[in-house]
C-alpha positions as CSV (number, residue, x, y, z in Angstrom):
1,M,-13.4,-25.8,8.1
2,A,-11.0,-25.2,5.2
3,A,-8.1,-24.7,7.7
4,L,-8.1,-28.5,8.2
5,T,-7.0,-29.1,4.6
6,I,-3.7,-27.3,5.3
7,A,-0.7,-29.6,5.5
8,T,0.7,-30.1,8.9
9,G,4.4,-29.6,8.1
10,T,4.8,-27.7,11.4
11,G,2.9,-30.3,13.4
12,N,-0.7,-31.2,14.2
13,W,-0.8,-28.4,16.7
14,F,-1.0,-25.9,13.8
15,S,-4.2,-27.4,12.4
16,A,-5.6,-27.5,15.9
17,L,-4.9,-23.8,16.4
18,A,-6.4,-22.9,13.0
19,L,-9.5,-25.0,13.6
20,G,-9.9,-23.6,17.1
21,V,-9.8,-20.0,16.1
22,T,-12.2,-20.7,13.2
23,L,-14.7,-22.2,15.6
24,L,-14.4,-19.1,17.8
25,K,-15.0,-16.9,14.8
26,C,-18.2,-18.8,14.1
27,L,-19.3,-18.2,17.7
28,L,-18.8,-14.5,17.2
29,I,-21.3,-14.4,14.3
30,P,-24.3,-13.0,16.3
31,T,-22.3,-10.3,17.9
32,Y,-22.5,-6.5,17.3
33,H,-21.3,-5.3,13.9
34,S,-20.4,-1.7,13.0
35,T,-21.2,0.5,10.0
36,D,-18.5,-1.3,8.1
37,F,-21.0,-4.1,7.7
38,E,-23.2,-1.8,5.7
39,V,-20.2,-0.4,3.9
40,H,-19.3,-3.7,2.4
41,R,-22.9,-4.7,1.8
42,N,-23.2,-1.5,-0.2
43,W,-20.1,-2.3,-2.2
44,L,-21.5,-5.7,-3.0
45,A,-24.6,-3.9,-4.4
46,I,-22.6,-1.3,-6.3
47,T,-20.3,-3.8,-8.1
48,H,-23.1,-6.3,-8.7
49,S,-25.9,-4.0,-10.1
50,L,-24.0,-1.2,-11.8
51,P,-21.5,-1.2,-14.7
52,I,-17.8,-0.6,-13.9
53,S,-18.1,2.9,-15.3
54,Q,-20.3,3.9,-12.3
55,W,-18.5,2.1,-9.5
56,Y,-16.5,5.0,-8.3
57,Y,-19.2,7.6,-9.0
58,E,-22.1,5.9,-7.3
59,A,-23.1,8.0,-4.2
60,T,-26.6,6.9,-3.2
61,S,-25.1,5.8,0.1
62,E,-22.7,7.9,2.1
63,W,-20.4,4.7,2.2
64,T,-19.0,5.2,-1.3
65,L,-16.5,2.8,-2.8
66,D,-13.1,4.0,-1.8
67,Y,-10.8,1.0,-2.0
68,P,-8.6,0.2,-5.0
69,P,-9.9,-1.7,-8.0
70,F,-8.8,-5.2,-7.0
71,F,-11.0,-4.9,-3.8
72,A,-13.9,-3.7,-6.0
73,W,-13.5,-6.9,-8.2
74,F,-13.3,-8.9,-5.0
75,E,-16.7,-7.5,-3.9
76,Y,-18.0,-8.2,-7.4
77,I,-17.0,-11.9,-7.2
78,L,-18.5,-12.1,-3.7
79,S,-21.8,-10.6,-4.9
80,H,-22.3,-13.5,-7.3
81,V,-22.3,-15.8,-4.3
82,A,-24.3,-13.4,-2.2
83,K,-27.2,-13.5,-4.6
84,Y,-27.9,-17.1,-3.6
85,F,-28.3,-16.0,0.0
86,D,-30.4,-12.9,-0.3
87,Q,-30.9,-11.0,-3.6
88,E,-32.2,-7.9,-1.7
89,M,-28.7,-7.2,-0.2
90,L,-27.6,-6.4,-3.7
91,N,-30.0,-3.5,-4.3
92,V,-28.1,-0.2,-4.2
93,H,-31.2,1.6,-2.8
94,N,-31.7,-0.8,0.1
95,L,-29.7,1.4,2.5
96,N,-28.8,-0.2,5.9
97,Y,-30.3,-3.4,4.7
98,S,-29.7,-6.4,7.0
99,S,-31.3,-9.8,7.1
100,S,-30.3,-13.0,8.9
101,R,-29.1,-14.4,5.5
102,T,-27.1,-11.3,4.8
103,L,-25.5,-11.5,8.2
104,L,-24.5,-15.1,7.7
105,F,-23.1,-14.5,4.2
106,Q,-21.0,-11.6,5.2
107,R,-19.7,-13.2,8.4
108,F,-18.8,-16.5,6.6
109,S,-17.2,-14.6,3.7
110,V,-14.7,-13.1,6.2
111,I,-14.1,-16.5,7.8
112,F,-13.6,-18.2,4.5
113,M,-11.2,-15.6,3.2
114,D,-9.1,-16.1,6.3
115,V,-7.9,-19.4,4.9
116,L,-5.3,-17.3,3.0
117,F,-4.2,-15.8,6.3
118,V,-3.9,-19.3,7.9
119,Y,-1.7,-20.5,5.0
120,A,0.5,-17.3,5.2
121,V,1.0,-17.9,8.9
122,R,2.1,-21.4,8.2
123,E,4.6,-20.2,5.6
124,C,6.0,-17.6,8.0
125,C,6.5,-20.3,10.6
126,K,8.7,-22.1,8.1
127,C,11.0,-19.1,8.2
128,I,11.4,-19.1,12.0
129,D,14.3,-21.1,13.4
130,G,13.7,-23.6,16.2
131,K,15.0,-23.0,19.7
132,K,17.7,-25.3,20.9
133,V,17.0,-27.1,24.2
134,G,19.9,-29.2,25.2
135,K,20.9,-31.1,22.0
136,E,17.5,-30.9,20.4
137,L,15.5,-28.2,18.5
138,T,12.0,-27.4,19.7
139,E,9.3,-25.8,17.6
140,K,8.2,-23.6,20.5
141,P,9.0,-20.3,18.7
142,K,6.9,-21.5,15.8
143,F,4.0,-22.4,18.1
144,I,4.2,-19.1,19.9
145,L,4.3,-17.2,16.6
146,S,1.3,-19.2,15.3
147,V,-0.8,-18.3,18.4
148,L,0.2,-14.6,18.3
149,L,-0.9,-14.4,14.6
150,L,-3.8,-16.8,14.3
151,W,-5.3,-15.8,17.6
152,N,-4.4,-12.1,17.3
153,F,-7.0,-10.2,19.5
154,G,-7.1,-7.2,17.3
155,L,-7.9,-9.1,14.1
156,L,-10.6,-11.1,15.9
157,I,-12.5,-8.1,17.1
158,V,-11.9,-5.9,14.0
159,D,-12.8,-8.5,11.5
160,H,-15.2,-10.9,13.2
161,I,-17.1,-8.5,15.5
162,H,-16.6,-4.9,14.2
163,F,-16.5,-6.4,10.6
164,Q,-13.8,-6.0,8.0
165,Y,-11.7,-8.1,5.7
166,N,-8.2,-7.5,7.1
167,G,-7.4,-11.2,7.6
168,F,-6.9,-12.1,3.9
169,L,-5.2,-8.8,3.3
170,F,-2.7,-9.4,6.0
171,G,-2.4,-12.9,4.6
172,L,-1.1,-11.4,1.4
173,M,1.4,-9.3,3.3
174,L,2.6,-12.1,5.5
175,L,2.9,-14.4,2.5
176,S,4.9,-11.9,0.6
177,I,7.2,-11.5,3.6
178,A,7.6,-15.3,3.7
179,R,8.5,-15.5,0.0
180,L,11.1,-12.8,0.5
181,F,12.7,-14.7,3.4
182,Q,12.6,-17.8,1.2
183,K,14.6,-15.9,-1.5
184,R,11.6,-16.0,-3.9
185,H,11.8,-12.3,-4.5
186,M,9.7,-12.0,-7.6
187,E,6.8,-13.8,-5.9
188,G,7.1,-11.6,-2.9
189,A,7.1,-8.5,-5.1
190,F,4.2,-9.7,-7.0
191,L,2.1,-10.5,-3.9
192,F,2.9,-7.0,-2.4
193,A,2.0,-5.3,-5.7
194,V,-1.3,-7.1,-5.7
195,L,-1.9,-6.2,-2.0
196,L,-1.4,-2.5,-2.8
197,H,-4.3,-2.7,-5.3
198,F,-6.5,-4.3,-2.8
199,K,-5.9,-1.7,0.0
200,H,-3.8,1.3,-0.5
201,I,-2.9,1.7,3.2
202,Y,-0.1,-0.7,2.6
203,L,1.7,2.1,0.7
204,Y,3.0,3.0,4.2
205,V,5.3,0.0,4.1
206,A,6.2,0.2,0.4
207,P,9.6,1.9,1.2
208,A,10.7,-1.1,3.2
209,Y,9.9,-3.4,0.3
210,G,11.6,-1.1,-2.2
211,V,14.9,-0.9,-0.2
212,Y,15.0,-4.6,0.6
213,L,14.3,-5.7,-2.9
214,L,16.8,-3.3,-4.3
215,R,19.5,-4.5,-1.9
216,S,18.7,-8.3,-1.8
217,Y,17.6,-8.9,-5.4
218,C,18.9,-6.2,-7.7
219,F,22.4,-6.6,-6.3
220,T,23.9,-10.0,-7.2
221,A,26.8,-11.5,-5.3
222,N,29.9,-12.4,-7.3
223,K,31.8,-13.7,-4.2
224,P,31.0,-16.9,-2.3
225,D,30.5,-15.1,1.0
226,G,27.9,-12.7,-0.5
227,S,29.6,-9.7,1.0
228,I,27.9,-6.4,0.1
229,R,31.1,-4.8,-1.0
230,W,31.6,-7.5,-3.7
231,K,28.2,-7.1,-5.2
232,S,27.2,-5.8,-8.6
233,F,24.0,-4.3,-9.8
234,S,21.6,-6.2,-12.1
235,F,19.5,-3.9,-14.4
236,V,17.7,-7.0,-15.7
237,R,16.4,-7.8,-12.2
238,L,15.4,-4.2,-11.6
239,I,13.5,-4.1,-14.9
240,S,11.9,-7.4,-14.0
241,L,10.6,-6.0,-10.7
242,G,9.4,-2.9,-12.4
243,L,7.6,-5.0,-15.0
244,V,5.8,-6.9,-12.3
245,V,4.6,-3.7,-10.6
246,F,3.6,-2.2,-14.0
247,L,1.6,-5.3,-15.1
248,V,-0.3,-5.6,-11.8
249,S,-1.0,-1.9,-11.9
250,A,-2.1,-2.0,-15.5
251,L,-4.5,-4.9,-14.7
252,S,-5.9,-3.0,-11.8
253,L,-6.1,0.5,-13.2
254,G,-6.2,-0.1,-16.9
255,P,-10.0,-0.4,-17.3
256,F,-10.5,2.9,-15.5
257,L,-7.7,4.5,-17.5
258,A,-9.6,3.4,-20.7
259,L,-12.7,5.0,-19.2
260,N,-10.8,8.2,-18.4
261,Q,-11.8,7.8,-14.7
262,L,-8.4,7.6,-12.9
263,P,-8.8,11.1,-11.4
264,Q,-12.2,10.0,-9.9
265,V,-10.7,6.7,-8.6
266,F,-7.8,8.5,-6.9
267,S,-10.2,11.1,-5.5
268,R,-12.0,8.3,-3.7
269,L,-8.8,6.6,-2.6
270,F,-7.2,9.8,-1.2
271,P,-10.1,12.0,0.1
272,F,-7.9,14.8,1.4
273,K,-11.0,17.0,2.2
274,R,-11.8,14.8,5.2
275,G,-9.1,16.4,7.3
276,L,-6.0,15.3,9.2
277,C,-7.6,13.1,11.8
278,H,-9.8,10.1,11.0
279,A,-11.0,9.8,14.6
280,Y,-10.0,12.1,17.5
281,W,-9.4,9.2,19.8
282,A,-7.1,7.2,17.4
283,P,-4.0,6.6,19.7
284,N,-1.4,8.2,17.5
285,F,0.9,11.2,17.5
286,W,-2.0,13.5,16.8
287,A,-3.8,12.5,19.9
288,L,-0.8,13.6,21.9
289,Y,-0.4,16.7,19.6
290,N,-4.0,17.7,20.3
291,A,-3.5,17.2,24.0
292,L,0.1,18.5,24.4
293,D,0.8,20.5,21.3
294,K,4.1,18.9,20.6
295,V,5.8,17.7,17.5
296,L,8.2,14.8,17.1
297,S,10.3,14.0,14.1
298,V,10.8,10.8,12.0
299,I,14.1,9.4,10.9
300,G,14.4,6.5,8.3
301,P,14.8,3.0,9.7
302,R,17.1,0.0,8.7
303,G,16.5,-3.7,8.1
304,F,13.5,-5.2,6.3
305,L,11.2,-6.5,9.0
306,R,12.2,-3.8,11.3
307,C,12.0,-1.3,8.5
308,L,8.5,-2.6,7.6
309,T,7.3,-2.4,11.2
310,L,8.8,1.1,11.7
311,C,7.3,2.3,8.4
312,A,3.9,1.0,9.5
313,L,4.2,2.4,13.0
314,S,5.6,5.7,11.9
315,S,2.8,6.1,9.4
316,F,0.3,5.3,12.2
317,M,2.0,7.8,14.5
318,F,2.3,10.7,12.0
319,G,-0.1,9.9,9.2
320,W,-3.0,11.8,7.8
321,H,-6.5,10.8,8.6
322,V,-5.4,7.6,10.4
323,H,-7.8,4.8,11.1
324,E,-7.5,3.5,14.6
325,K,-7.5,-0.1,13.2
326,A,-4.3,0.7,11.3
327,I,-2.3,-0.2,14.4
328,L,-2.6,-3.9,13.3
329,L,-0.4,-3.1,10.3
330,A,2.5,-2.7,12.8
331,I,1.4,-5.3,15.4
332,L,1.3,-8.3,13.0
333,P,4.8,-8.0,11.5
334,M,6.2,-7.2,15.0
335,S,4.9,-10.6,16.0
336,L,7.5,-12.1,13.7
337,L,10.2,-10.1,15.4
338,S,9.0,-11.0,18.9
339,V,10.1,-14.6,18.9
340,G,13.6,-13.8,17.8
341,K,15.0,-11.4,20.5
342,A,14.1,-10.6,24.0
343,G,14.3,-6.8,23.3
344,D,11.9,-7.2,20.4
345,A,9.6,-9.3,22.5
346,S,9.4,-6.5,25.1
347,I,8.6,-3.9,22.5
348,F,6.0,-6.2,20.9
349,L,4.2,-6.8,24.3
350,I,4.0,-3.1,25.0
351,L,2.8,-2.3,21.4
352,T,0.3,-5.2,21.2
353,T,-1.2,-4.7,24.6
354,T,-1.6,-0.9,24.2
355,G,-2.6,-1.1,20.6
356,H,-5.2,-3.8,21.2
357,Y,-6.7,-1.9,24.1
358,S,-7.0,1.2,21.9
359,L,-9.5,-0.8,19.8
360,F,-11.9,-1.3,22.7
361,P,-14.0,1.8,21.8
362,L,-14.9,0.1,18.5
363,L,-17.1,-2.3,20.5
364,F,-19.2,-0.1,22.6
365,T,-22.4,-2.2,23.2
366,A,-22.9,-4.0,26.5
367,P,-23.1,-7.6,25.2
368,E,-19.6,-7.3,23.7
369,L,-18.0,-5.9,26.9
370,P,-17.2,-9.2,28.6
371,I,-16.2,-10.7,25.2
372,K,-13.6,-8.1,24.5
373,I,-12.2,-8.1,28.0
374,L,-12.0,-11.9,28.2
375,L,-10.4,-12.3,24.7
376,M,-7.8,-9.5,25.3
377,L,-6.9,-10.9,28.8
378,L,-6.4,-14.4,27.4
379,F,-4.3,-13.2,24.4
380,T,-2.3,-10.8,26.6
381,I,-1.6,-13.3,29.4
382,Y,-0.6,-16.0,26.8
383,S,1.7,-13.5,24.9
384,I,3.5,-12.4,28.1
385,S,3.8,-15.8,29.7
386,S,4.9,-17.6,26.5
387,L,7.5,-14.9,25.5
388,K,8.8,-14.8,29.1
389,T,9.3,-18.6,29.0
390,L,11.0,-18.4,25.6
391,F,13.5,-15.8,26.9
392,R,13.6,-16.9,30.6
393,K,17.4,-16.9,30.6
394,E,17.6,-13.2,29.6
395,K,16.8,-10.1,31.6
396,P,13.1,-9.3,32.5
397,L,11.0,-8.2,29.5
398,F,9.6,-5.2,31.4
399,N,11.2,-2.7,33.8
400,W,9.2,-1.2,36.7
401,M,8.0,1.8,34.7
402,E,6.7,-0.4,31.8
403,T,5.0,-2.7,34.2
404,F,3.3,0.2,36.0
405,Y,2.1,1.6,32.7
406,L,0.6,-1.6,31.5
407,L,-1.1,-2.3,34.8
408,G,-2.6,1.1,34.5
409,L,-4.8,-0.1,31.7
410,G,-6.9,-2.0,34.3
411,P,-7.9,1.2,36.3
412,L,-8.4,3.0,33.0
413,E,-10.9,0.3,31.8
414,V,-12.7,0.4,35.2
415,C,-12.9,4.2,35.0
416,C,-14.2,4.3,31.4
417,E,-16.6,1.4,31.4
418,F,-17.8,1.1,35.0
419,V,-17.4,4.5,36.8
420,F,-17.9,7.2,34.1
421,P,-21.3,6.0,32.9
422,F,-22.7,6.6,36.4
423,T,-21.4,10.2,36.7
424,S,-23.1,13.4,35.8
425,W,-20.3,14.1,33.2
426,K,-21.8,11.3,30.9
427,V,-24.2,13.7,29.3
428,K,-22.2,16.9,29.2
429,Y,-18.8,15.3,28.4
430,P,-19.5,12.0,26.6
431,F,-16.1,12.1,24.8
432,I,-14.0,11.8,28.0
433,P,-13.6,8.0,27.9
434,L,-12.4,8.1,24.3
435,L,-10.1,11.0,25.1
436,L,-8.6,9.2,28.1
437,T,-8.1,6.0,26.1
438,S,-6.6,7.9,23.2
439,V,-4.0,9.8,25.1
440,Y,-3.1,6.9,27.5
441,C,-2.6,4.5,24.6
442,A,-0.8,7.1,22.5
443,V,1.8,7.3,25.3
444,G,2.4,3.5,25.2
445,I,2.5,3.3,21.4
446,T,4.8,6.3,21.2
447,Y,7.1,4.7,23.7
448,A,7.1,1.4,21.7
449,W,7.9,3.3,18.5
450,F,10.8,5.1,20.1
451,K,12.1,2.0,21.8
452,L,12.0,0.1,18.5
453,Y,13.7,2.9,16.7
454,V,16.5,3.1,19.2
455,S,17.0,-0.7,19.0
456,V,17.4,-0.5,15.2
457,L,20.2,2.1,15.7
458,I,22.2,0.4,18.5
459,D,21.4,-3.3,18.4
460,P,23.1,-5.8,16.0
461,P,21.0,-8.1,13.9
462,I,20.3,-11.6,15.3
463,G,23.3,-13.8,15.0
464,K,25.8,-11.0,14.6
465,T,28.0,-9.1,17.0
466,K,28.7,-5.4,17.0
467,K,32.2,-6.1,15.7
468,Q,30.8,-7.7,12.6
């Protein structure tokens, strides 16, 4: 599809990977879809058939509009394409409406918007150095990174089976990261500001952006070596960054400010009355807290990508009303780190394997069981084997304890999917599989978070020694 039109600066293999995953997404169109399918259909109807003054007040459906304004406008634009597929899907009162044309439109809209994600991955690959083999550089790290991102198991099942639009949102985030690494700071800041007004969950990683932009853009080097101690602060650049954020926010929130509706918009975006936990089986700190009644503490991280990943993972671990799908906010940027250092690759593999498995309960119908198991096995086997090959001259990526833990996911899956349904506990204690999955995965994700945090404190950056 549109992925073919992307230039092949990193080789023909990139286009092949993008086309292959696009075809797989098309094959997943008939699969099960969750209530999020109705959520987005309802948002299409709200933005299409009602004036803007009613968007954040409409409550005919329980799935009220609770994303920032840019996403509401995104749904509004989509709705004007949707009307050519099936006008009935745009009726606010057609609750739980689904037709074959509605299904095709919504599925293809996600696939089409993933073009931005594909482009962002390509730009990120440009920021990754090749690996020297003999006297020549190989693009192997770029190829591995492309597979880890384009074929990410979590994105595939959450967007193209479960149903959401995370792909193009992560595309905005990855593109903003690429622009920062390319020293195009204003573009990176602009893209991230836009992203925040599409989905406010990315506020979790805003501190990483703030610190990095302050240090790398607002301080200007007046010495050739760019040493930090010889830098001076630029108020002009600080004001420029503030202006970008202000203008994007004004464009997003201005119409609702004019309508005196900002309190209503924020009440939808931050529904504190829902409680602390979004789902009791989300594999975060609160799953361990509910089981073990223990509290851990958080200390601020260093380094941009590591800071971004730690912000995302820490917010997942300790956040309020966490969606289980939010683990992808940490897994995807961690993919960028995984091809740089063996230690990061080890953390990534633990995090991605455990985090992806924690998404299994999202797909609970029988036809999707072999699909999710097969896709995760393929992605996990490739991730482990490719990163082991990339760092074959270094120490093993896993110790015996980590290996034992990851292998334990197999018996856990057998117990939850093939043994428990035939026991007498199924009726009386139906929550047990979710509880086991939650607590087991929370241990692995907590371990990955702790290991990443320690590595930030004791490991030097790539290309530097501890003396430097």
